[in-house]
C-alpha positions in Angstrom: 54.4 54.9 55.8 50.8 54.9 56.9 51.5 52.4 59.7 54.1 54.6 61.2 52.3 57.9 60.5 49.1 56.8 62.2 50.9 55.8 65.4 52.7 59.1 66.0 52.7 61.8 63.3 56.3 62.7 63.9 57.8 61.5 60.6 58.5 64.0 57.9 56.6 63.7 54.6 59.7 63.1 52.6 60.8 60.1 54.7 61.3 56.8 52.9 59.7 53.7 54.5 62.1 50.8 55.0 59.6 48.6 56.9 56.6 49.0 59.1 59.0 49.7 61.9 61.6 52.0 60.3 61.9 54.9 58.0 64.7 57.4 57.0 65.2 60.8 55.4 68.1 62.9 54.1 67.9 66.6 54.9 70.3 69.4 55.8 73.3 67.2 55.4 72.1 64.5 57.8 70.6 61.1 57.5 67.9 60.5 60.1 66.2 57.2 61.0 62.7 57.1 62.5 60.4 54.7 64.2 56.9 55.5 65.6 58.4 57.4 68.5 60.6 59.7 66.5 64.3 60.0 65.6 66.3 57.0 66.8 69.6 57.5 65.0 71.2 60.4 63.2 74.5 60.8 61.3 76.2 63.1 58.7 75.7 62.1 55.1 79.4 62.0 54.5 80.1 59.9 57.7 80.3 56.6 56.0 81.5 54.7 59.1 78.5 55.8 61.1 76.1 54.8 58.3 77.7 51.4 58.1 77.2 51.0 61.8 73.6 52.0 61.5 72.9 49.5 58.6 74.6 46.7 60.5 72.6 47.5 63.7 69.2 47.7 62.0 69.9 44.5 60.1 70.8 42.7 63.3 67.8 44.0 65.2 65.6 43.0 62.2 64.0 46.5 62.0 64.3 46.3 58.2 65.0 43.6 55.7 68.5 43.4 54.3 67.2 43.6 50.8 65.4 46.9 51.5 68.5 48.4 53.1 70.5 47.3 50.1 68.1 48.8 47.5 67.7 52.2 49.3 71.3 52.8 50.1 72.9 51.3 47.0 74.9 48.7 48.9 75.1 45.0 48.0 73.4 42.4 50.3 76.7 40.7 51.0 78.1 44.1 52.2 75.1 44.5 54.6 75.9 41.1 56.0 79.5 42.2 56.6 78.3 45.3 58.4 76.1 43.0 60.5 79.0 40.8 61.5 81.1 43.8 62.4 78.3 45.2 64.5 78.1 41.9 66.4 81.9 42.1 67.0 81.5 45.6 68.3 82.7 47.4 65.1 86.1 47.8 66.8 88.1 46.8 63.8 86.3 49.3 61.6 86.7 52.2 64.1 90.3 51.2 64.6 90.9 51.3 60.8 89.2 54.7 60.6 91.4 56.1 63.3 94.6 55.4 61.3 95.9 58.4 59.4 95.9 58.1 55.6 99.3 59.1 54.3 99.3 61.6 51.5 102.9 61.3 50.6 104.5 58.4 48.8 107.9 57.0 49.8 109.9 54.6 47.6 108.6 51.6 49.4 104.9 52.5 48.9 105.6 53.4 45.3 107.0 49.9 44.7 104.0 48.2 46.5 101.5 50.3 44.5 103.2 49.5 41.2 103.1 45.8 42.1 99.4 45.9 42.8 98.7 47.7 39.5 100.9 45.4 37.5 99.0 42.4 38.9 95.7 43.9 37.5 94.3 45.3 40.7 92.4 48.6 40.7 93.7 51.9 42.1 91.0 51.8 44.8 92.2 48.3 45.9 95.8 49.4 46.0 95.0 52.6 48.0 93.0 50.6 50.5 95.7 48.1 51.1 98.5 50.7 51.4 96.3 53.0 53.6 96.6 56.0 51.3 94.1 57.9 49.3 93.2 57.2 45.7 94.1 60.8 44.8 97.7 60.2 46.0 98.2 57.3 43.6 96.5 59.1 40.7 98.7 62.1 41.3 101.8 59.8 41.3 100.6 58.3 38.0 100.1 61.8 36.6 103.7 62.7 37.6 104.9 59.4 36.1 106.2 58.1 39.3 104.0 55.1 38.9 103.4 53.5 35.5 99.8 52.6 34.9 97.7 52.3 31.8 94.0 51.4 31.6 93.4 47.8 30.8 93.0 47.0 27.2 90.0 44.9 26.6 90.2 42.2 24.0 87.5 42.5 21.4 85.2 39.4 21.1 86.2 39.1 17.5 89.7 38.0 18.6 88.3 35.2 20.7 87.9 31.8 19.1 84.3 30.7 19.1 83.3 27.1 19.8 82.7 26.3 16.1 86.2 27.4 15.1 87.8 25.5 17.9 85.8 22.4 16.9 87.0 22.7 13.3 90.6 23.1 14.3 90.4 20.1 16.7 89.0 17.7 14.1 91.7 18.7 11.6 94.6 17.5 13.8 96.8 15.0 12.0 97.9 13.1 15.1 94.5 13.0 16.8 91.6 15.1 17.9 92.7 18.4 19.3 96.5 17.7 19.0 98.2 21.0 18.0 101.5 21.2 20.0 103.4 18.8 17.7 106.9 20.0 18.6 106.5 19.4 22.4 104.9 16.0 21.8 107.8 15.0 19.6 110.3 16.0 22.3 108.2 14.1 24.9 108.4 10.9 22.7 112.2 11.4 22.6 112.3 11.8 26.4 113.6 15.3 26.2 110.5 17.1 27.7 109.9 16.8 31.4 106.4 18.2 31.2 104.5 20.5 28.9 104.0 24.0 30.2 100.5 25.5 30.3 99.8 27.9 27.6 96.4 29.6 27.3 94.8 31.0 24.2 91.9 33.5 24.0 88.6 31.6 23.6 84.9 32.5 23.7 82.1 30.4 25.2 84.3 27.8 26.8 82.1 25.3 28.6 82.9 24.1 32.2 85.3 27.0 32.7 83.5 27.5 36.0 85.6 24.7 37.5 88.6 27.0 37.6 86.8 28.8 40.5 87.8 25.8 42.6 91.5 26.0 41.7 92.6 28.5 44.4 91.0 26.3 47.1 92.4 23.1 45.6 95.9 24.7 45.8 95.3 26.0 49.3 94.3 22.5 50.4 97.7 21.2 49.3 97.0 19.4 46.0 100.1 20.4 44.1 102.4 21.2 47.0 101.9 17.9 48.8 101.7 15.9 45.6 105.1 17.1 44.3 106.6 16.7 47.7 105.5 13.0 47.9 105.7 11.8 44.3 108.4 14.1 43.0 107.9 14.0 39.2 106.8 11.4 36.6 108.8 10.2 33.7 109.5 12.7 30.9 106.3 13.2 28.9 103.8 15.7 27.6 101.6 15.2 30.7 103.4 15.5 34.0 102.4 15.1 37.6 101.0 18.6 38.0 98.6 18.2 35.0 97.6 14.7 36.1 96.6 15.8 39.6 94.7 18.8 38.2 93.1 16.5 35.6 91.8 14.0 38.2 90.5 16.9 40.4 88.6 18.6 37.6 87.1 15.2 36.6 85.8 14.7 40.1 84.3 18.2 40.4 82.8 17.9 36.9 81.3 14.5 37.8 83.2 12.6 35.2 83.1 9.6 37.3 85.7 7.3 35.7 88.4 7.4 33.1 86.1 5.7 30.5 83.7 8.6 30.6 86.3 10.9 29.1 85.3 9.4 25.7 82.0 11.3 26.0 83.5 14.8 26.3 85.4 17.1 24.0 89.1 16.6 24.7 89.9 20.0 23.1 87.7 22.1 25.4 88.7 20.1 28.5 92.4 20.6 27.5 91.9 24.4 27.5 91.2 24.2 31.2 94.7 22.7 31.7 96.4 25.1 29.4 97.1 22.3 27.0 95.9 21.4 23.5 93.8 18.6 24.7 92.8 16.4 27.7 94.7 13.1 28.0 93.2 10.0 26.5 91.8 7.3 28.7 94.7 5.0 28.1 97.2 7.8 28.7 95.6 8.8 32.0 95.5 5.1 33.1 99.2 4.8 32.3 100.0 8.0 34.3 98.0 6.8 37.3 99.8 3.5 37.1 103.1 5.3 37.1 102.1 7.1 40.3 101.0 3.7 41.8 104.5 2.2 41.2 106.0 4.8 43.5 104.2 3.2 46.4 103.6 6.5 48.3 99.8 6.7 48.3 99.5 6.3 52.1 102.2 9.0 52.6 100.3 11.3 50.3 97.1 10.8 52.2 98.8 11.2 55.6 100.4 14.5 54.7 97.2 15.9 53.5 95.4 14.8 56.6 98.1 16.4 58.8 97.7 19.6 56.8 93.9 19.7 57.2 94.2 18.9 60.9 96.6 21.8 61.5 94.3 24.2 59.5 91.3 23.4 61.7 92.4 21.6 64.9 89.1 22.6 66.7 87.2 20.3 64.2 88.9 17.2 65.6 87.1 17.3 68.9 84.5 14.8 67.7 85.5 12.3 65.1 82.9 10.2 63.4 83.8 6.6 62.4 81.8 4.4 60.0 82.5 1.7 57.5 81.7 1.7 53.8 81.7 -1.6 51.8 82.8 -1.6 48.1 81.5 -4.7 46.3 83.7 -6.8 44.0 82.4 -8.7 41.0 85.7 -10.1 39.6 86.9 -13.6 39.3 89.5 -13.7 42.1 88.6 -15.2 45.4 88.3 -12.4 48.0 86.9 -12.4 51.5 83.1 -12.0 51.7 81.2 -9.5 53.9 77.6 -8.3 54.2 76.5 -5.4 52.1 73.6 -3.8 53.9 72.3 -1.7 51.0 72.2 -4.8 48.8 71.2 -7.2 51.6 73.7 -9.7 50.3 76.9 -11.4 51.5 79.4 -11.2 48.7 83.1 -10.5 48.0 84.0 -6.9 48.9 86.5 -4.6 50.5 85.7 -2.5 53.6 86.9 1.1 54.1 86.6 3.0 57.4 86.1 6.7 57.0 86.9 9.2 59.7 85.1 12.6 59.5 85.5 15.6 61.7 82.8 17.4 63.7 81.8 19.3 60.5 81.3 16.0 58.7 84.3 16.7 56.4 86.6 13.7 55.7 89.9 13.6 57.5 91.4 10.2 56.5 90.4 6.7 55.5 91.6 3.2 56.4 91.3 0.4 53.9 91.2 -3.0 55.5 93.0 -6.1 54.1 90.2 -8.6 54.8 87.1 -6.8 56.0 88.3 -6.5 59.6 85.8 -5.5 62.3 85.4 -1.9 63.5 86.9 -2.7 66.9 90.1 -4.2 65.4 90.5 -1.2 63.0 89.9 1.4 65.8 92.4 -0.3 68.1 95.2 -1.0 65.5 94.8 1.7 62.9 92.5 4.6 63.8 93.7 5.5 67.3 97.4 5.5 66.3 96.6 7.8 63.3 94.6 10.1 65.5 97.4 10.4 68.0 99.7 11.4 65.1 97.3 14.2 64.0 96.4 15.4 67.5 98.6 16.4 70.4 99.2 13.6 72.8 97.8 15.5 75.8 94.5 16.4 74.1 91.5 14.1 74.4 89.3 13.3 71.4 85.9 11.8 71.2 85.1 8.9 68.9 81.5 8.7 67.7 80.3 5.4 66.2 77.4 3.0 66.1 76.7 -0.2 67.9 79.2 -2.1 65.8 82.0 -0.7 68.0 80.4 -1.7 71.3 83.0 -3.2 73.7 83.0 -2.3 77.5 86.6 -3.6 77.8 87.8 -1.4 74.9 86.0 1.6 76.3 87.8 1.2 79.6 91.2 0.7 77.9 90.9 3.7 75.6 89.8 6.0 78.4 92.8 5.0 80.5 95.6 4.4 78.0 94.8 6.3 74.8 93.1 9.5 76.2 90.1 8.7 74.0 86.4 9.2 74.9 83.6 7.5 73.3 80.0 8.4 72.3 77.8 5.6 71.0 74.5 3.9 71.2 73.9 1.3 73.9 73.8 -2.3 72.7 71.4 -4.9 73.9 68.0 -4.9 75.7 67.4 -2.5 78.5 64.4 -1.5 80.7 62.6 1.7 80.1 62.9 4.6 82.5 59.8 6.2 84.1 58.5 9.2 82.2 59.1 11.5 85.1 62.9 11.0 84.5 62.7 13.1 81.2 62.6 16.8 80.8 62.1 19.0 77.7 65.2 20.9 76.8 65.9 23.4 74.0 69.3 24.8 73.0 71.1 26.5 70.1 74.0 24.3 69.0 76.2 25.0 65.9 73.6 27.4 64.6 70.8 24.9 64.9 68.0 25.1 67.5 67.4 21.6 68.9 64.6 20.4 71.2 64.7 17.0 72.9 63.1 15.2 75.8 66.2 13.9 77.7 67.2 12.1 80.9 70.6 11.1 82.2 72.3 9.0 84.9 75.5 7.0 85.6 75.5 3.3 85.0 78.0 0.4 85.5 78.8 -1.8 82.5 79.3 -5.5 82.6 83.0 -5.1 83.4 82.4 -2.7 86.2 83.3 0.4 84.2 81.2 3.5 85.1 79.9 5.5 82.2 77.2 8.2 81.6 73.9 7.2 80.0 71.7 9.7 78.2 68.3 8.8 76.9 66.0 10.5 74.5 62.2 10.0 74.7 60.7 10.0 71.3 57.1 10.9 70.5 56.3 7.3 69.8 57.4 6.4 73.4 60.7 4.7 72.2 63.7 5.5 74.4 67.1 5.9 72.6 70.0 5.2 74.9 73.4 6.9 74.4 76.6 5.8 76.3 79.6 8.1 76.8 82.6 8.5 78.9 82.3 12.3 78.8 81.2 13.5 82.2 81.4 17.3 82.1 79.9 18.2 78.7 76.3 19.3 78.4 74.0 16.4 77.8 72.0 18.3 75.2 75.1 18.8 73.1 76.2 15.2 73.4 72.7 14.1 72.2 73.0 16.4 69.3 76.5 15.1 68.4 75.3 11.5 68.6 72.4 12.1 66.3 74.6 14.2 64.0 76.3 10.9 63.1 73.7 10.5 60.5 75.5 13.2 58.5 78.2 10.6 57.7 75.6 8.4 56.1 74.5 11.4 54.0 78.1 11.9 53.1 78.4 8.3 51.9 75.3 8.7 49.8 76.5 12.0 48.3 79.9 10.6 47.5 78.4 7.5 45.9 76.1 9.5 43.7 78.3 12.4 42.9 81.9 11.2 43.2 81.4 7.5 42.5 83.5 6.2 45.4 82.1 2.6 44.8 84.0 2.5 41.5 86.8 -0.1 41.4 89.7 1.7 39.7 91.3 -1.6 38.8 90.7 -5.3 39.1 94.3 -6.0 39.6 95.3 -7.9 42.7 98.4 -8.1 44.9 99.7 -10.8 47.2 98.2 -10.8 50.7 99.7 -11.9 54.0 99.6 -15.7 54.2 100.0 -15.6 58.0 96.8 -13.6 58.4 94.5 -15.3 60.9 91.0 -16.2 59.7 88.1 -18.2 61.2 88.9 -21.9 61.1 86.7 -23.4 58.3 87.3 -27.0 59.6 85.9 -26.1 63.0 83.0 -24.3 61.3 82.2 -27.5 59.4 82.4 -29.7 62.5 80.2 -27.2 64.4 77.7 -27.3 61.5 77.6 -31.1 61.6 77.2 -31.0 65.4 74.3 -28.6 65.1 72.6 -30.8 62.5 72.9 -33.9 64.8 71.6 -31.9 67.7 68.5 -30.9 65.7 68.0 -34.6 64.8 68.2 -35.5 68.5 65.6 -32.9 69.3 63.4 -34.3 66.6 63.6 -37.9 67.9 63.2 -36.8 71.4 60.0 -35.0 70.4 58.7 -38.2 68.7 59.7 -40.3 71.7 57.8 -38.0 74.0 54.7 -38.1 71.9 54.6 -41.9 71.7 55.2 -42.2 75.4 52.4 -39.8 76.1 50.0 -41.7 73.7 50.8 -45.0 75.5 50.1 -43.5 78.9 46.8 -42.1 77.7 45.8 -45.5 76.2 46.6 -47.3 79.5 44.6 -44.7 81.4 41.6 -45.1 79.0 41.8 -48.9 79.4 41.6 -48.7 83.2 38.7 -46.3 82.9 36.8 -48.6 80.6 37.3 -51.6 83.0 36.2 -49.6 86.0 33.0 -48.4 84.2 32.1 -52.0 83.1 32.6 -53.3 86.7 30.5 -50.5 88.1 27.6 -51.2 85.6 27.6 -54.9 86.5 27.5 -54.2 90.2 24.7 -51.7 89.8 22.6 -54.0 87.6 22.8 -57.2 89.6 23.7 -55.8 93.0 26.3 -58.6 93.5 28.6 -60.7 91.5 26.6 -63.4 89.7 28.1 -66.6 88.7 26.6 -68.1 85.6 27.0 -68.7 82.0 25.7 -65.4 80.7 27.7 -63.3 83.0 30.9 -65.2 82.5 30.4 -65.0 78.7 29.8 -61.2 78.7 32.7 -60.7 81.0 34.9 -63.0 78.9 33.9 -61.1 75.7 34.8 -57.7 77.2 38.1 -59.0 78.6 39.1 -60.6 75.3 38.4 -57.4 73.3 40.4 -55.2 75.6 43.2 -57.6 75.7 43.3 -57.9 71.9 43.4 -54.1 71.6 46.1 -53.7 74.1 48.2 -56.4 72.5 47.8 -54.8 69.1 48.8 -51.3 70.5 51.7 -52.8 72.3 52.9 -54.6 69.2 52.7 -51.3 67.2 54.1 -48.9 69.8 56.8 -50.9 71.5 59.0 -51.5 68.4 58.8 -47.7 67.5 59.8 -46.6 71.0 62.7 -49.1 71.2 63.9 -48.1 67.7 63.8 -44.4 68.6 65.7 -45.0 71.9 68.4 -46.7 69.9 68.7 -43.8 67.4 68.8 -41.2 70.2 71.6 -43.0 71.9 73.6 -43.3 68.7 73.1 -39.6 67.9 74.0 -38.5 71.4 77.3 -40.5 71.1 78.1 -38.9 67.8 77.2 -35.4 69.2 79.5 -35.9 72.2 82.4 -37.0 69.9 81.9 -33.9 67.8 81.8 -31.6 70.8 85.2 -33.0 71.9 86.5 -32.5 68.4 85.4 -28.9 68.4 87.2 -28.3 71.7 90.4 -29.6 70.2 90.5 -27.2 67.2 91.6 -23.5 67.3 89.1 -20.7 66.6 91.4 -19.1 64.0 94.2 -20.4 61.8 96.5 -19.0 59.2 94.9 -18.4 55.8 98.0 -20.1 54.2 97.0 -23.4 55.9 93.6 -23.3 54.2 94.5 -22.2 50.7 96.5 -25.2 49.6 97.7 -24.2 46.2 95.5 -21.2 45.6 97.0 -17.7 45.4 96.3 -15.5 48.5 95.4 -12.1 47.1 93.8 -8.7 47.9 92.8 -5.8 45.6 95.6 -3.4 44.8 95.2 -0.3 47.0 97.7 2.3 45.8 95.6 3.5 42.9 92.5 3.5 45.1 94.0 5.4 48.0 95.5 8.1 45.7 92.2 8.8 43.8 90.0 8.6 46.9 92.3 11.1 48.7 92.0 13.5 45.8 88.2 13.1 45.9 88.3 13.8 49.6 90.2 17.0 48.8 87.7 18.0 46.1 84.8 17.5 48.5 86.5 19.7 51.1 87.1 22.4 48.4 83.4 22.1 47.3 82.4 22.5 51.0 84.5 25.6 51.3 82.8 27.2 48.3 79.5 26.0 49.8 80.2 28.0 53.0 81.1 31.1 51.0 77.6 31.5 49.4 75.8 31.1 52.7 74.3 34.7 52.8 72.8 34.4 49.4 70.5 31.4 49.9 67.7 31.2 52.4 67.6 27.4 52.0 71.4 26.9 51.7 71.3 23.2 52.8 68.9 22.4 49.9 70.2 24.7 47.2 73.9 25.3 48.1 75.6 22.3 46.6 73.3 22.3 43.5 74.4 25.9 42.9 78.1 25.1 43.3 77.7 22.2 40.9 76.1 24.6 38.4 79.0 27.0 38.8 81.4 24.3 37.7 79.5 23.7 34.5 79.2 27.5 33.8 80.6 28.7 30.5 82.7 31.8 29.9 85.5 33.5 28.1 89.2 32.7 28.7 91.4 35.8 28.0 95.1 35.7 28.6 96.8 39.0 29.1 100.6 38.6 28.4 101.4 42.3 29.0 100.0 42.3 32.5 100.8 38.7 33.3 97.3 37.5 34.1 94.6 35.2 32.8 91.1 36.8 32.8 88.2 34.4 33.2 85.0 36.2 32.3 81.9 34.2 33.2 78.6 34.3 31.4 75.4 35.1 33.2 73.4 32.7 35.4 69.7 32.1 35.6 68.7 34.8 38.1 69.9 37.9 39.9 70.5 36.1 43.2 72.9 33.6 41.5 74.7 36.4 39.7 75.3 38.3 42.9 76.6 35.1 44.6 78.9 34.5 41.6 80.2 38.0 41.8 81.0 37.6 45.5 82.7 34.2 44.9 84.8 35.8 42.1 85.8 38.7 44.5 86.9 36.2 47.2 88.9 34.1 44.8 90.6 37.2 43.4 91.7 38.0 47.0 93.6 34.7 47.1 96.0 36.0 44.3 96.6 32.6 42.9 98.8 32.0 39.9 98.0 29.1 37.6 100.3 26.2 38.5 103.3 26.0 36.2 103.0 29.7 35.1 103.6 33.2 36.5 100.2 34.4 35.4 97.6 35.6 38.0 94.1 34.2 37.8 91.5 37.0 37.6 87.8 36.0 37.9 85.1 38.3 36.6 81.4 38.0 36.3 79.2 39.6 33.7 78.7 43.3 34.4 75.1 44.0 35.2 73.4 47.1 36.5 71.5 45.0 39.0 74.7 43.4 40.4 77.0 46.4 40.5 
């Protein structure tokens, strides 16, 4: 207040300070907003729409904090954010809604609609807003008994079964822990029950009931609809297809990473989430998954879901990220080996190629038969699948690392498949001068990025022209990016290329949280015996040829050293003789014939001759022997080279494995469960996006909060009279989390989802708190 008052004393004494830039006061039926210059906005106290406009405007202009606006005007933070969004859109939708007349008379059609809303558990205010009538109109109709409505009867907590009572009842089951529905199980054993229907009982303090918040999104993603369309139904039994699909989804979201871990959790409490007496046992769930496997429709299930996701968000398919993930195998069967980077080992494994959209959400996955390379998989599997998901006349951009480098493929994809590429340049390249780079800054996808970039067109080895973008790092390193996109902004292309790292983060998250490295079975199936593999015979011959070549190099080195030594000795001998002759000449001035001179000369000559004879005797046999060995090895090496030329690079695997079985890991189970995990990740991401306004560090805290929501306990209260299931959640650790939970509950209630297999509406409710109301 003082900061504004000292600048210009034009603010009333009763004004309330919102920030050091803004204050407001209510007087004479008006709400007035002030800054240091005076009144900047004014509206009537009962003009709600003008007040909403003002709050959205001041929040967008950052004249006051959203929290201060919320506290002073009694409006939730999330509502302020909605006003802010409407302000950015021009507030047209809100003004348009206000201009519509509110009908005060009810006709028969509106009475039926209002009755339907109230029967489904919605409030009078909600019904009035959706029917564009006043609350008083509905209340008057209720008073005149034209609409039947009674206040909801709250179930007393004494009628809810507490955890101790449930545990006692579970352990007293005669046919197993938690088994209570004996009649239906008897009918299932006789084959007269197709699937047990969900039936919910009123319970108190049910752990992990928060996972039911994900159910509306799981259903909207197509879990049950597509599953029943593809698989039909399972054999008659207590657990049917619907309960098995929900069971696997809840296990994934609750981080129960494999079937064996079900033994560590209470089957009775988990069964209440399914509307059954207990969760299926590990062996029962394995049997049901195996029954789904026998239908052989896992790929169809995955393709239909991918098609559904692509149609829901076609704009996200503009950039598709491709990367491989290796799953190690430690069984006894003989499988193809590949290199596992994170283990730094080459061992038996299977390779999956994941395709994520521009938001780093998974779209589909390809499982290779024998660890095929990225280029082969892109050409034969990925591009045909993309063309099935995307319209044929629309171009898409594939983003991958250097493993997919192939100039010939780039040219072919650009011309024939309407596919652009964005990848790192492979190989060595010269650095560009520093004056070729400029500092650029841009807002992309809500993130402000700043790079030092340069660009130009280059011609690849096959004559194909592409665009090269380079980033200059602070260390002086230059990162080269190659793309066939010519019109897009090079800052955005650099951002999209570096965003490829999000797929590595996705793999790490899925390994840690969803356990995608887990082998669901060690069972194998027959593989294609005509599959081409590298020729092992040619590999062995090439290895022997390389060994002989190394021996030739070794002997050539020894031969050169001996020859060099011999030459040096001959030079030293000639130098010694020349020195002796020069000394004799200098001493006597002429050649003296006599006994002494002849003796001295004879002694010197005899010594040098003896030394040379000894060295020749020791060196000559070694050189001759080495020459023979070199000639023999060269002959063998030439023979092996001719043998290598006569053998094919690849042969059929059936020609190698004589009597051994050619197998690969069974993929039906794996594809089905991995697809469900992809669906669960997408559902978790959608919840993650809903809580964006409530966390200042959403990237760090968002998924941890969603995970805590799934583990949240609460009360499960079925209401048979009103045909609904009320899920009342217990409180979280702080006010911010409770506000976020309340908003998530409101959004899930707007979906109006009925629990699968029932006609009961799911109603989510958070703990009532004065701070969150």
